[in-house]
N, C-alpha and C positions, 0 to 999 in steps of 0.2 A: 505493500500501499503506500504507494510515495505519493501521491497526492487524491485528494478525494473533495468530493461535492457533497456538503454536509447541511440538512436543512435547518436551522436553527428557529423552533418558534417561542422567538421570543416578538412583544409587539415592536417595535423598533426593525426586526429584520421579517416580522410576519410575511412569510410566502419567499422569503429570498433566498436564495442558497450562497453559502458564507465557504473560501476556499479556504483550507487547512491544508499546510505540507506538510507531507513527512508522518510516518506513519506512530510515533509517540505521541505526535499529537493530536493526530487522529482516535488513536487509542483514548486519549486521556478524554477528548471531548465526546467519544461516543461512552464512556462511563459519567460521567458529569450530565448527559443527558437523561441516561438510565436514573440515575438521583433527581433530577429536576422530576421526571414523570411518576416518581412517586416508590422507588424501589430503594428498599432498606436490608434487603439479606433474602435468601430463597434460593426458588429452582432459579438457575441460568442453564440455557442449554446453548453452546456455540458450535455453529457449524460452517467449516472453513471451505475454502476450494481452491486445494494445494497451496496451502500457506498455515502450515503446524504452527511454526515458530509465533507469526503472529496472534493465531488463538491462544498458544501456551502463557505468551503475553500479557494477553486480556485477561485469561482467567487468575494467575499473580495478582496484576493490579487488583482487581474484586477480592479473592481472596486477602492481599492486606486492607481493604477496607472494610472489609465485613468477611470476619473469619467464619463464621457458621453458614457458609453460602454452601450450597449443594451445584457446583461445574462441575457439568459434563462437555466434553469435546467429541464432533464427530465430522468426518469428511461430509461436503455435501453430494448429495446421486439426484441423478436426473432434471427434472426441473429447476430445483433449487441452486444447482448447478449454472443454469442459466442466468438467473437471479441475481447468484453473488456475482459471477464472472471470476476471469483465473485471478486469485491473488485475494479475492473476497470475505467477506465473511458474514453470517447473518445470525441474529443474537435474538434470543428471545427469555423475557423472565416474567416473573413475579414483580406485580406493584400493589400496593396500597387501592389503585384507583379504583380495582375489583371489588374492594369492601366498601366503597364510597357509594350510596345511595342519592339517586338525585329525586 
């Protein structure tokens, strides 16, 4: 992940894409986005497309911040590989949003 486009859902940048350069900054932005969307620990599933090193780095970043997480890494397959693209990742996680009733 050399450079990626990351959608930032803040009022000032709503609907815009912000350019993030470098793998470390991209992974930090992903974790920050997870936390802003209610992630407090729990289940995390990382599916990578030929990028196990970045997946392991992201897993360690999550475990450093939330020690009691269940983080599992697996390779992408079939259609998921198309969406993740080579070198990309898909991340699924539990958040507190599912417990909030509107």
